[in-house]
All heavy atoms as TSV, in Angstrom:
chain	resi	resn	atom	element	x	y	z
A	1	SER	N	N	8.184	-42.502	-20.626
A	1	SER	CA	C	9.121	-41.560	-21.286
A	1	SER	C	C	8.317	-40.265	-21.748
A	1	SER	O	O	7.211	-40.367	-22.056
A	1	SER	CB	C	9.734	-42.275	-22.482
A	1	SER	OG	O	8.808	-42.415	-23.501
A	2	LEU	N	N	9.086	-39.164	-21.736
A	2	LEU	CA	C	8.461	-37.950	-22.175
A	2	LEU	C	C	8.381	-37.792	-23.637
A	2	LEU	O	O	9.364	-38.111	-24.302
A	2	LEU	CB	C	9.232	-36.682	-21.558
A	2	LEU	CG	C	9.093	-36.349	-20.096
A	2	LEU	CD1	C	10.046	-35.310	-19.747
A	2	LEU	CD2	C	7.692	-35.834	-19.871
A	3	SER	N	N	7.296	-37.288	-24.203
A	3	SER	CA	C	7.241	-37.014	-25.608
A	3	SER	C	C	7.638	-35.591	-25.866
A	3	SER	O	O	7.601	-34.796	-24.870
A	3	SER	CB	C	5.845	-37.296	-26.089
A	3	SER	OG	O	5.003	-36.295	-25.605
A	4	ALA	N	N	8.023	-35.277	-26.977
A	4	ALA	CA	C	8.472	-33.927	-27.375
A	4	ALA	C	C	7.301	-32.904	-27.056
A	4	ALA	O	O	7.555	-31.862	-26.653
A	4	ALA	CB	C	8.807	-33.814	-28.836
A	5	GLY	N	N	6.057	-33.411	-27.242
A	5	GLY	CA	C	4.911	-32.464	-27.047
A	5	GLY	C	C	4.849	-31.947	-25.620
A	5	GLY	O	O	4.547	-30.859	-25.441
A	6	SER	N	N	5.018	-32.898	-24.628
A	6	SER	CA	C	4.883	-32.457	-23.174
A	6	SER	C	C	6.006	-31.488	-22.845
A	6	SER	O	O	5.809	-30.575	-22.007
A	6	SER	CB	C	4.846	-33.648	-22.273
A	6	SER	OG	O	6.094	-34.341	-22.319
A	7	GLU	N	N	7.197	-31.666	-23.456
A	7	GLU	CA	C	8.310	-30.741	-23.199
A	7	GLU	C	C	7.935	-29.333	-23.620
A	7	GLU	O	O	8.141	-28.288	-23.017
A	7	GLU	CB	C	9.553	-31.146	-23.887
A	7	GLU	CG	C	10.383	-32.072	-23.133
A	7	GLU	CD	C	11.617	-32.516	-23.891
A	7	GLU	OE1	O	12.371	-31.651	-24.311
A	7	GLU	OE2	O	11.827	-33.766	-24.059
A	8	VAL	N	N	7.363	-29.225	-24.824
A	8	VAL	CA	C	6.958	-27.941	-25.409
A	8	VAL	C	C	5.926	-27.237	-24.528
A	8	VAL	O	O	5.994	-26.069	-24.188
A	8	VAL	CB	C	6.435	-28.093	-26.807
A	8	VAL	CG1	C	5.854	-26.843	-27.317
A	8	VAL	CG2	C	7.593	-28.521	-27.793
A	9	SER	N	N	4.938	-28.031	-24.020
A	9	SER	CA	C	3.873	-27.380	-23.239
A	9	SER	C	C	4.459	-26.937	-21.894
A	9	SER	O	O	4.012	-25.868	-21.377
A	9	SER	CB	C	2.672	-28.400	-23.063
A	9	SER	OG	O	3.106	-29.456	-22.298
A	10	GLN	N	N	5.355	-27.654	-21.347
A	10	GLN	CA	C	6.054	-27.249	-20.169
A	10	GLN	C	C	6.820	-25.901	-20.337
A	10	GLN	O	O	6.692	-24.959	-19.528
A	10	GLN	CB	C	7.051	-28.290	-19.730
A	10	GLN	CG	C	7.622	-28.112	-18.286
A	10	GLN	CD	C	6.533	-28.220	-17.151
A	10	GLN	OE1	O	5.655	-29.041	-17.249
A	10	GLN	NE2	N	6.615	-27.309	-16.247
A	11	GLU	N	N	7.492	-25.798	-21.414
A	11	GLU	CA	C	8.233	-24.560	-21.788
A	11	GLU	C	C	7.261	-23.386	-22.006
A	11	GLU	O	O	7.461	-22.336	-21.503
A	11	GLU	CB	C	9.069	-24.787	-23.023
A	11	GLU	CG	C	10.094	-23.727	-23.273
A	11	GLU	CD	C	10.977	-24.095	-24.461
A	11	GLU	OE1	O	11.291	-25.279	-24.693
A	11	GLU	OE2	O	11.428	-23.140	-25.078
A	12	SER	N	N	6.162	-23.651	-22.628
A	12	SER	CA	C	5.113	-22.750	-22.976
A	12	SER	C	C	4.551	-22.160	-21.600
A	12	SER	O	O	4.326	-21.046	-21.474
A	12	SER	CB	C	4.082	-23.320	-23.775
A	12	SER	OG	O	2.974	-22.493	-23.857
A	13	LEU	N	N	4.409	-23.045	-20.650
A	13	LEU	CA	C	3.887	-22.714	-19.350
A	13	LEU	C	C	4.883	-21.671	-18.665
A	13	LEU	O	O	4.362	-20.698	-18.050
A	13	LEU	CB	C	3.739	-23.848	-18.393
A	13	LEU	CG	C	2.354	-24.566	-18.374
A	13	LEU	CD1	C	2.489	-25.794	-17.421
A	13	LEU	CD2	C	1.298	-23.646	-17.959
A	14	LEU	N	N	6.106	-21.994	-18.810
A	14	LEU	CA	C	7.132	-21.081	-18.137
A	14	LEU	C	C	7.154	-19.716	-18.797
A	14	LEU	O	O	7.344	-18.719	-18.184
A	14	LEU	CB	C	8.551	-21.720	-18.275
A	14	LEU	CG	C	8.852	-22.912	-17.446
A	14	LEU	CD1	C	10.159	-23.514	-17.771
A	14	LEU	CD2	C	8.822	-22.553	-15.939
A	15	LEU	N	N	6.901	-19.714	-20.156
A	15	LEU	CA	C	6.895	-18.401	-20.915
A	15	LEU	C	C	5.657	-17.625	-20.638
A	15	LEU	O	O	5.705	-16.435	-20.747
A	15	LEU	CB	C	7.171	-18.651	-22.358
A	15	LEU	CG	C	8.551	-19.211	-22.713
A	15	LEU	CD1	C	8.558	-19.543	-24.233
A	15	LEU	CD2	C	9.630	-18.176	-22.383
A	16	HIS	N	N	4.451	-18.302	-20.559
A	16	HIS	CA	C	3.270	-17.626	-20.550
A	16	HIS	C	C	2.416	-17.845	-19.311
A	16	HIS	O	O	1.336	-17.265	-19.226
A	16	HIS	CB	C	2.384	-17.993	-21.820
A	16	HIS	CG	C	3.234	-17.819	-23.134
A	16	HIS	ND1	N	3.600	-16.602	-23.563
A	16	HIS	CD2	C	3.740	-18.735	-23.952
A	16	HIS	CE1	C	4.306	-16.797	-24.710
A	16	HIS	NE2	N	4.361	-18.090	-24.935
A	17	GLY	N	N	2.842	-18.603	-18.476
A	17	GLY	CA	C	2.115	-19.006	-17.268
A	17	GLY	C	C	2.111	-17.962	-16.188
A	17	GLY	O	O	2.569	-16.827	-16.446
A	18	PRO	N	N	1.420	-18.228	-15.118
A	18	PRO	CA	C	1.300	-17.231	-13.953
A	18	PRO	C	C	2.663	-16.745	-13.410
A	18	PRO	O	O	2.714	-15.743	-12.801
A	18	PRO	CB	C	0.452	-17.993	-12.946
A	18	PRO	CG	C	0.633	-19.437	-13.256
A	18	PRO	CD	C	0.829	-19.571	-14.713
A	19	PHE	N	N	3.668	-17.598	-13.640
A	19	PHE	CA	C	4.997	-17.162	-13.095
A	19	PHE	C	C	5.901	-16.660	-14.134
A	19	PHE	O	O	7.121	-16.525	-13.929
A	19	PHE	CB	C	5.691	-18.399	-12.349
A	19	PHE	CG	C	4.772	-18.944	-11.330
A	19	PHE	CD1	C	4.273	-20.244	-11.483
A	19	PHE	CD2	C	4.443	-18.333	-10.121
A	19	PHE	CE1	C	3.420	-20.821	-10.517
A	19	PHE	CE2	C	3.745	-18.814	-9.194
A	19	PHE	CZ	C	3.118	-20.068	-9.320
A	20	ALA	N	N	5.378	-16.316	-15.277
A	20	ALA	CA	C	6.189	-15.798	-16.387
A	20	ALA	C	C	6.791	-14.475	-15.896
A	20	ALA	O	O	6.146	-13.685	-15.330
A	20	ALA	CB	C	5.283	-15.497	-17.624
A	21	ARG	N	N	8.048	-14.324	-16.217
A	21	ARG	CA	C	8.804	-13.082	-15.812
A	21	ARG	C	C	8.521	-12.066	-16.943
A	21	ARG	O	O	8.466	-12.352	-18.034
A	21	ARG	CB	C	10.215	-13.332	-15.664
A	21	ARG	CG	C	10.550	-14.125	-14.413
A	21	ARG	CD	C	11.937	-13.903	-14.037
A	21	ARG	NE	N	12.612	-15.239	-13.831
A	21	ARG	CZ	C	13.695	-15.603	-14.315
A	21	ARG	NH1	N	14.361	-14.830	-15.158
A	21	ARG	NH2	N	14.245	-16.848	-14.155
A	22	LYS	N	N	8.516	-10.787	-16.395
A	22	LYS	CA	C	8.389	-9.733	-17.467
A	22	LYS	C	C	9.763	-9.651	-18.198
A	22	LYS	O	O	10.720	-10.107	-17.649
A	22	LYS	CB	C	7.997	-8.419	-16.824
A	22	LYS	CG	C	8.784	-7.975	-15.636
A	22	LYS	CD	C	8.221	-6.681	-15.074
A	22	LYS	CE	C	9.108	-6.301	-13.931
A	22	LYS	NZ	N	8.601	-5.382	-13.000
A	23	PRO	N	N	9.708	-9.222	-19.432
A	23	PRO	CA	C	10.909	-9.223	-20.223
A	23	PRO	C	C	12.056	-8.471	-19.453
A	23	PRO	O	O	11.799	-7.404	-18.870
A	23	PRO	CB	C	10.535	-8.485	-21.491
A	23	PRO	CG	C	9.110	-8.070	-21.415
A	23	PRO	CD	C	8.555	-8.473	-20.076
A	24	LYS	N	N	13.239	-9.019	-19.513
A	24	LYS	CA	C	14.374	-8.368	-18.837
A	24	LYS	C	C	14.751	-7.062	-19.508
A	24	LYS	O	O	14.740	-6.974	-20.703
A	24	LYS	CB	C	15.573	-9.281	-18.912
A	24	LYS	CG	C	15.587	-10.321	-17.828
A	24	LYS	CD	C	16.963	-10.994	-17.847
A	24	LYS	CE	C	17.069	-11.989	-16.688
A	24	LYS	NZ	N	18.230	-12.837	-16.841
A	25	ARG	N	N	15.042	-6.043	-18.706
A	25	ARG	CA	C	15.552	-4.902	-19.302
A	25	ARG	C	C	16.998	-5.056	-19.554
A	25	ARG	O	O	17.672	-5.823	-18.905
A	25	ARG	CB	C	15.287	-3.632	-18.459
A	25	ARG	CG	C	16.001	-3.468	-17.200
A	25	ARG	CD	C	15.505	-2.317	-16.414
A	25	ARG	NE	N	16.276	-2.182	-15.168
A	25	ARG	CZ	C	17.107	-1.187	-14.886
A	25	ARG	NH1	N	17.348	-0.302	-15.747
A	25	ARG	NH2	N	17.737	-1.238	-13.755
A	26	ILE	N	N	17.486	-4.340	-20.573
A	26	ILE	CA	C	18.933	-4.543	-20.992
A	26	ILE	C	C	19.774	-3.875	-19.892
A	26	ILE	O	O	19.492	-2.801	-19.406
A	26	ILE	CB	C	19.146	-3.867	-22.332
A	26	ILE	CG1	C	18.471	-4.699	-23.440
A	26	ILE	CG2	C	20.607	-3.787	-22.619
A	26	ILE	CD1	C	18.070	-3.812	-24.599
A	27	ARG	N	N	20.739	-4.668	-19.486
A	27	ARG	CA	C	21.574	-4.309	-18.394
A	27	ARG	C	C	22.575	-3.258	-18.843
A	27	ARG	O	O	23.292	-3.511	-19.876
A	27	ARG	CB	C	22.295	-5.532	-17.877
A	27	ARG	CG	C	22.828	-5.404	-16.393
A	27	ARG	CD	C	23.235	-6.745	-15.919
A	27	ARG	NE	N	23.286	-6.546	-14.521
A	27	ARG	CZ	C	23.512	-7.599	-13.704
A	27	ARG	NH1	N	23.762	-8.797	-14.155
A	27	ARG	NH2	N	23.626	-7.332	-12.394
A	28	THR	N	N	22.827	-2.238	-18.065
A	28	THR	CA	C	23.770	-1.219	-18.339
A	28	THR	C	C	25.152	-1.676	-17.952
A	28	THR	O	O	25.301	-2.155	-16.814
A	28	THR	CB	C	23.438	0.136	-17.665
A	28	THR	OG1	O	22.056	0.482	-17.969
A	28	THR	CG2	C	24.312	1.248	-18.082
A	29	ALA	N	N	26.080	-1.479	-18.854
A	29	ALA	CA	C	27.478	-1.843	-18.520
A	29	ALA	C	C	28.105	-0.497	-18.098
A	29	ALA	O	O	28.343	0.435	-18.950
A	29	ALA	CB	C	28.250	-2.461	-19.612
A	30	PHE	N	N	28.403	-0.309	-16.810
A	30	PHE	CA	C	28.934	0.926	-16.317
A	30	PHE	C	C	30.464	0.947	-16.516
A	30	PHE	O	O	31.091	-0.091	-16.345
A	30	PHE	CB	C	28.593	1.105	-14.890
A	30	PHE	CG	C	27.088	1.213	-14.604
A	30	PHE	CD1	C	26.446	0.202	-13.929
A	30	PHE	CD2	C	26.419	2.331	-14.936
A	30	PHE	CE1	C	25.116	0.307	-13.679
A	30	PHE	CE2	C	25.052	2.466	-14.696
A	30	PHE	CZ	C	24.415	1.396	-14.040
A	31	SER	N	N	30.994	2.088	-16.853
A	31	SER	CA	C	32.424	2.211	-16.915
A	31	SER	C	C	33.011	2.243	-15.468
A	31	SER	O	O	32.254	2.604	-14.515
A	31	SER	CB	C	32.902	3.512	-17.615
A	31	SER	OG	O	32.584	4.612	-16.842
A	32	PRO	N	N	34.297	2.008	-15.280
A	32	PRO	CA	C	34.855	2.053	-13.962
A	32	PRO	C	C	34.656	3.448	-13.244
A	32	PRO	O	O	34.349	3.418	-12.052
A	32	PRO	CB	C	36.389	1.779	-14.213
A	32	PRO	CG	C	36.372	0.939	-15.439
A	32	PRO	CD	C	35.276	1.448	-16.295
A	33	SER	N	N	34.792	4.501	-14.011
A	33	SER	CA	C	34.597	5.782	-13.375
A	33	SER	C	C	33.192	6.019	-12.970
A	33	SER	O	O	32.835	6.594	-11.953
A	33	SER	CB	C	35.137	6.928	-14.219
A	33	SER	OG	O	34.350	6.934	-15.429
A	34	GLN	N	N	32.210	5.559	-13.798
A	34	GLN	CA	C	30.779	5.648	-13.528
A	34	GLN	C	C	30.442	4.886	-12.256
A	34	GLN	O	O	29.777	5.289	-11.398
A	34	GLN	CB	C	29.923	5.150	-14.652
A	34	GLN	CG	C	29.833	6.159	-15.854
A	34	GLN	CD	C	29.071	5.532	-17.003
A	34	GLN	OE1	O	29.082	4.357	-17.220
A	34	GLN	NE2	N	28.450	6.429	-17.762
A	35	LEU	N	N	31.050	3.649	-12.229
A	35	LEU	CA	C	30.817	2.804	-11.011
A	35	LEU	C	C	31.287	3.425	-9.719
A	35	LEU	O	O	30.604	3.426	-8.693
A	35	LEU	CB	C	31.504	1.428	-11.190
A	35	LEU	CG	C	30.785	0.409	-11.862
A	35	LEU	CD1	C	31.654	-0.867	-12.060
A	35	LEU	CD2	C	29.577	0.003	-11.140
A	36	LEU	N	N	32.489	4.080	-9.813
A	36	LEU	CA	C	33.017	4.756	-8.674
A	36	LEU	C	C	32.155	5.900	-8.169
A	36	LEU	O	O	31.880	5.868	-6.953
A	36	LEU	CB	C	34.388	5.293	-9.060
A	36	LEU	CG	C	35.417	5.658	-7.873
A	36	LEU	CD1	C	35.668	4.430	-7.143
A	36	LEU	CD2	C	36.590	6.367	-8.356
A	37	ARG	N	N	31.619	6.673	-9.090
A	37	ARG	CA	C	30.719	7.743	-8.787
A	37	ARG	C	C	29.447	7.260	-8.086
A	37	ARG	O	O	28.887	7.761	-7.167
A	37	ARG	CB	C	30.410	8.657	-9.951
A	37	ARG	CG	C	31.604	9.404	-10.511
A	37	ARG	CD	C	31.872	10.730	-9.837
A	37	ARG	NE	N	30.655	11.558	-9.878
A	37	ARG	CZ	C	30.293	12.296	-10.918
A	37	ARG	NH1	N	31.102	12.350	-11.974
A	37	ARG	NH2	N	29.267	13.108	-10.949
A	38	LEU	N	N	28.914	6.189	-8.768
A	38	LEU	CA	C	27.672	5.603	-8.270
A	38	LEU	C	C	27.848	4.992	-6.870
A	38	LEU	O	O	27.029	5.212	-5.966
A	38	LEU	CB	C	27.125	4.516	-9.203
A	38	LEU	CG	C	26.632	4.980	-10.567
A	38	LEU	CD1	C	26.508	3.793	-11.527
A	38	LEU	CD2	C	25.288	5.686	-10.451
A	39	GLU	N	N	28.969	4.353	-6.648
A	39	GLU	CA	C	29.241	3.802	-5.330
A	39	GLU	C	C	29.405	4.804	-4.267
A	39	GLU	O	O	28.898	4.661	-3.144
A	39	GLU	CB	C	30.534	2.926	-5.371
A	39	GLU	CG	C	30.192	1.510	-6.036
A	39	GLU	CD	C	31.487	0.802	-6.355
A	39	GLU	OE1	O	32.608	1.231	-6.014
A	39	GLU	OE2	O	31.342	-0.313	-6.984
A	40	ARG	N	N	30.058	5.922	-4.604
A	40	ARG	CA	C	30.163	7.033	-3.653
A	40	ARG	C	C	28.812	7.588	-3.262
A	40	ARG	O	O	28.549	7.961	-2.202
A	40	ARG	CB	C	31.102	8.121	-4.197
A	40	ARG	CG	C	32.581	7.745	-4.092
A	40	ARG	CD	C	33.469	8.947	-4.405
A	40	ARG	NE	N	34.845	8.552	-4.492
A	40	ARG	CZ	C	35.695	8.943	-5.454
A	40	ARG	NH1	N	35.240	9.862	-6.341
A	40	ARG	NH2	N	36.929	8.545	-5.490
A	41	ALA	N	N	27.998	7.831	-4.329
A	41	ALA	CA	C	26.648	8.308	-4.089
A	41	ALA	C	C	25.843	7.392	-3.224
A	41	ALA	O	O	25.099	7.835	-2.299
A	41	ALA	CB	C	25.995	8.554	-5.436
A	42	PHE	N	N	26.030	6.145	-3.449
A	42	PHE	CA	C	25.272	5.163	-2.701
A	42	PHE	C	C	25.749	5.108	-1.264
A	42	PHE	O	O	24.924	4.837	-0.357
A	42	PHE	CB	C	25.456	3.806	-3.341
A	42	PHE	CG	C	24.719	2.673	-2.709
A	42	PHE	CD1	C	23.410	2.597	-2.905
A	42	PHE	CD2	C	25.278	1.725	-1.900
A	42	PHE	CE1	C	22.630	1.517	-2.309
A	42	PHE	CE2	C	24.592	0.694	-1.302
A	42	PHE	CZ	C	23.225	0.542	-1.489
A	43	GLU	N	N	27.015	5.348	-1.023
A	43	GLU	CA	C	27.552	5.319	0.393
A	43	GLU	C	C	26.893	6.402	1.122
A	43	GLU	O	O	26.528	6.297	2.351
A	43	GLU	CB	C	28.965	5.535	0.361
A	43	GLU	CG	C	29.839	4.281	0.248
A	43	GLU	CD	C	31.325	4.549	-0.006
A	43	GLU	OE1	O	31.875	5.558	0.485
A	43	GLU	OE2	O	31.980	3.737	-0.741
A	44	LYS	N	N	26.714	7.587	0.562
A	44	LYS	CA	C	26.113	8.749	1.261
A	44	LYS	C	C	24.583	8.560	1.439
A	44	LYS	O	O	24.120	8.879	2.522
A	44	LYS	CB	C	26.321	10.010	0.374
A	44	LYS	CG	C	27.685	10.600	0.508
A	44	LYS	CD	C	27.772	12.022	-0.144
A	44	LYS	CE	C	28.919	11.979	-1.116
A	44	LYS	NZ	N	28.683	12.859	-2.306
A	45	ASN	N	N	23.993	7.949	0.412
A	45	ASN	CA	C	22.530	7.833	0.529
A	45	ASN	C	C	22.089	6.553	-0.243
A	45	ASN	O	O	22.349	6.563	-1.463
A	45	ASN	CB	C	21.835	9.109	-0.089
A	45	ASN	CG	C	20.407	9.074	-0.084
A	45	ASN	OD1	O	19.770	8.200	0.524
A	45	ASN	ND2	N	19.789	10.132	-0.705
A	46	HIS	N	N	21.499	5.722	0.444
A	46	HIS	CA	C	21.199	4.345	-0.195
A	46	HIS	C	C	20.108	4.473	-1.302
A	46	HIS	O	O	19.841	3.520	-2.046
A	46	HIS	CB	C	20.819	3.288	0.824
A	46	HIS	CG	C	22.144	2.787	1.498
A	46	HIS	ND1	N	22.482	1.464	1.388
A	46	HIS	CD2	C	23.054	3.385	2.222
A	46	HIS	CE1	C	23.579	1.339	2.029
A	46	HIS	NE2	N	23.961	2.470	2.550
A	47	TYR	N	N	19.383	5.640	-1.285
A	47	TYR	CA	C	18.337	5.801	-2.286
A	47	TYR	C	C	18.600	7.144	-3.030
A	47	TYR	O	O	18.508	8.204	-2.417
A	47	TYR	CB	C	16.948	5.788	-1.724
A	47	TYR	CG	C	16.566	4.428	-1.185
A	47	TYR	CD1	C	16.721	4.166	0.193
A	47	TYR	CD2	C	16.085	3.456	-1.996
A	47	TYR	CE1	C	16.401	2.947	0.717
A	47	TYR	CE2	C	15.769	2.172	-1.510
A	47	TYR	CZ	C	15.955	1.936	-0.172
A	47	TYR	OH	O	15.590	0.711	0.344
A	48	VAL	N	N	19.130	7.003	-4.269
A	48	VAL	CA	C	19.377	8.266	-5.019
A	48	VAL	C	C	18.111	8.570	-5.736
A	48	VAL	O	O	17.695	7.784	-6.675
A	48	VAL	CB	C	20.557	8.074	-6.032
A	48	VAL	CG1	C	20.901	9.401	-6.660
A	48	VAL	CG2	C	21.812	7.561	-5.180
A	49	VAL	N	N	17.416	9.591	-5.375
A	49	VAL	CA	C	16.087	9.941	-5.999
A	49	VAL	C	C	16.049	11.492	-6.384
A	49	VAL	O	O	16.905	12.213	-5.982
A	49	VAL	CB	C	14.915	9.713	-5.031
A	49	VAL	CG1	C	14.731	8.175	-4.855
A	49	VAL	CG2	C	15.154	10.382	-3.684
A	50	GLY	N	N	15.011	11.770	-7.131
A	50	GLY	CA	C	14.741	13.186	-7.393
A	50	GLY	C	C	15.777	13.957	-8.159
A	50	GLY	O	O	16.523	13.420	-9.028
A	51	ALA	N	N	16.037	15.133	-7.722
A	51	ALA	CA	C	17.042	16.019	-8.308
A	51	ALA	C	C	18.417	15.476	-8.312
A	51	ALA	O	O	19.169	15.537	-9.305
A	51	ALA	CB	C	17.009	17.382	-7.671
A	52	GLU	N	N	18.759	14.808	-7.214
A	52	GLU	CA	C	20.116	14.182	-7.099
A	52	GLU	C	C	20.335	13.110	-8.114
A	52	GLU	O	O	21.373	13.045	-8.774
A	52	GLU	CB	C	20.326	13.649	-5.651
A	52	GLU	CG	C	21.762	13.298	-5.424
A	52	GLU	CD	C	21.964	12.577	-4.066
A	52	GLU	OE1	O	21.046	12.466	-3.289
A	52	GLU	OE2	O	23.126	12.069	-3.851
A	53	ARG	N	N	19.336	12.319	-8.371
A	53	ARG	CA	C	19.418	11.234	-9.254
A	53	ARG	C	C	19.554	11.785	-10.701
A	53	ARG	O	O	20.280	11.336	-11.527
A	53	ARG	CB	C	18.167	10.406	-9.237
A	53	ARG	CG	C	18.183	9.194	-10.061
A	53	ARG	CD	C	16.807	8.506	-10.048
A	53	ARG	NE	N	16.879	7.310	-10.962
A	53	ARG	CZ	C	16.358	6.149	-10.578
A	53	ARG	NH1	N	15.853	5.976	-9.458
A	53	ARG	NH2	N	16.411	5.099	-11.452
A	54	LYS	N	N	18.771	12.849	-11.056
A	54	LYS	CA	C	18.789	13.505	-12.318
A	54	LYS	C	C	20.142	14.102	-12.577
A	54	LYS	O	O	20.673	13.909	-13.647
A	54	LYS	CB	C	17.684	14.608	-12.286
A	54	LYS	CG	C	17.348	15.106	-13.685
A	54	LYS	CD	C	16.184	16.065	-13.633
A	54	LYS	CE	C	14.863	15.275	-13.585
A	54	LYS	NZ	N	13.658	15.977	-13.949
A	55	GLN	N	N	20.680	14.803	-11.596
A	55	GLN	CA	C	21.972	15.431	-11.798
A	55	GLN	C	C	23.078	14.353	-11.865
A	55	GLN	O	O	23.969	14.514	-12.741
A	55	GLN	CB	C	22.222	16.273	-10.505
A	55	GLN	CG	C	23.169	17.400	-10.765
A	55	GLN	CD	C	24.489	17.181	-9.969
A	55	GLN	OE1	O	24.455	16.894	-8.786
A	55	GLN	NE2	N	25.593	17.366	-10.649
A	56	LEU	N	N	23.093	13.322	-11.102
A	56	LEU	CA	C	24.010	12.272	-11.162
A	56	LEU	C	C	23.975	11.640	-12.568
A	56	LEU	O	O	24.970	11.394	-13.176
A	56	LEU	CB	C	23.750	11.167	-10.112
A	56	LEU	CG	C	24.768	10.012	-9.944
A	56	LEU	CD1	C	26.144	10.465	-9.668
A	56	LEU	CD2	C	24.255	9.004	-8.926
A	57	ALA	N	N	22.747	11.313	-13.005
A	57	ALA	CA	C	22.620	10.723	-14.311
A	57	ALA	C	C	23.238	11.592	-15.414
A	57	ALA	O	O	23.967	11.074	-16.236
A	57	ALA	CB	C	21.074	10.481	-14.599
A	58	SER	N	N	22.947	12.850	-15.386
A	58	SER	CA	C	23.415	13.684	-16.483
A	58	SER	C	C	24.946	13.827	-16.338
A	58	SER	O	O	25.612	13.918	-17.399
A	58	SER	CB	C	22.732	15.023	-16.490
A	58	SER	OG	O	23.118	15.807	-15.405
A	59	SER	N	N	25.467	13.878	-15.155
A	59	SER	CA	C	26.940	14.013	-15.023
A	59	SER	C	C	27.634	12.755	-15.423
A	59	SER	O	O	28.888	12.828	-15.779
A	59	SER	CB	C	27.276	14.437	-13.578
A	59	SER	OG	O	27.170	13.330	-12.762
A	60	LEU	N	N	26.959	11.646	-15.486
A	60	LEU	CA	C	27.556	10.356	-15.926
A	60	LEU	C	C	27.157	10.023	-17.322
A	60	LEU	O	O	27.486	8.926	-17.875
A	60	LEU	CB	C	27.093	9.271	-14.998
A	60	LEU	CG	C	27.645	9.253	-13.542
A	60	LEU	CD1	C	27.006	8.243	-12.712
A	60	LEU	CD2	C	29.146	9.044	-13.585
A	61	SER	N	N	26.492	10.917	-17.998
A	61	SER	CA	C	25.938	10.622	-19.408
A	61	SER	C	C	25.098	9.381	-19.427
A	61	SER	O	O	25.223	8.592	-20.292
A	61	SER	CB	C	27.095	10.471	-20.352
A	61	SER	OG	O	28.001	11.646	-20.261
A	62	LEU	N	N	24.261	9.276	-18.375
A	62	LEU	CA	C	23.300	8.108	-18.347
A	62	LEU	C	C	21.907	8.655	-18.300
A	62	LEU	O	O	21.722	9.786	-17.966
A	62	LEU	CB	C	23.583	7.283	-17.083
A	62	LEU	CG	C	24.914	6.510	-16.987
A	62	LEU	CD1	C	25.121	6.011	-15.602
A	62	LEU	CD2	C	24.996	5.344	-17.958
A	63	SER	N	N	20.930	7.762	-18.582
A	63	SER	CA	C	19.518	8.217	-18.439
A	63	SER	C	C	19.222	7.967	-16.892
A	63	SER	O	O	19.850	7.190	-16.261
A	63	SER	CB	C	18.587	7.415	-19.331
A	63	SER	OG	O	18.482	6.089	-18.816
A	64	GLU	N	N	18.149	8.597	-16.388
A	64	GLU	CA	C	17.707	8.421	-14.992
A	64	GLU	C	C	17.421	6.916	-14.697
A	64	GLU	O	O	17.729	6.521	-13.603
A	64	GLU	CB	C	16.475	9.282	-14.697
A	64	GLU	CG	C	16.893	10.689	-14.333
A	64	GLU	CD	C	15.642	11.567	-13.920
A	64	GLU	OE1	O	15.142	11.331	-12.862
A	64	GLU	OE2	O	15.176	12.265	-14.837
A	65	THR	N	N	16.827	6.315	-15.686
A	65	THR	CA	C	16.453	4.893	-15.403
A	65	THR	C	C	17.673	4.040	-15.307
A	65	THR	O	O	17.532	2.877	-14.753
A	65	THR	CB	C	15.500	4.322	-16.535
A	65	THR	OG1	O	16.078	4.620	-17.774
A	65	THR	CG2	C	14.147	4.971	-16.431
A	66	GLN	N	N	18.874	4.479	-15.816
A	66	GLN	CA	C	20.051	3.642	-15.716
A	66	GLN	C	C	20.751	3.818	-14.390
A	66	GLN	O	O	21.618	3.004	-14.064
A	66	GLN	CB	C	21.015	3.961	-16.870
A	66	GLN	CG	C	20.533	3.535	-18.246
A	66	GLN	CD	C	21.425	3.989	-19.372
A	66	GLN	OE1	O	21.724	5.182	-19.484
A	66	GLN	NE2	N	21.930	3.059	-20.107
A	67	VAL	N	N	20.398	4.852	-13.655
A	67	VAL	CA	C	21.011	5.098	-12.402
A	67	VAL	C	C	20.316	4.183	-11.392
A	67	VAL	O	O	19.164	4.290	-11.126
A	67	VAL	CB	C	20.906	6.550	-11.917
A	67	VAL	CG1	C	21.441	6.763	-10.584
A	67	VAL	CG2	C	21.656	7.485	-12.908
A	68	PRO	N	N	21.058	3.210	-10.765
A	68	PRO	CA	C	20.332	2.209	-9.951
A	68	PRO	C	C	19.830	2.849	-8.626
A	68	PRO	O	O	20.331	3.858	-8.201
A	68	PRO	CB	C	21.516	1.220	-9.617
A	68	PRO	CG	C	22.758	1.709	-10.226
A	68	PRO	CD	C	22.499	2.930	-10.941
């Protein structure tokens, strides 16, 4: 039978071990109109970068890091 101690060490391994994931960034909840604009931009170009990304972000009132 497993003792409580071994469960804790297993959990600790997951949190701090070699496969520990970096902290999740907070997911942006896009409005329907923002999603539509993002999807249209994505259809034209699968990688929105540089000036286009900056402009798209500001037009959607988002930060550049929030533009996928």
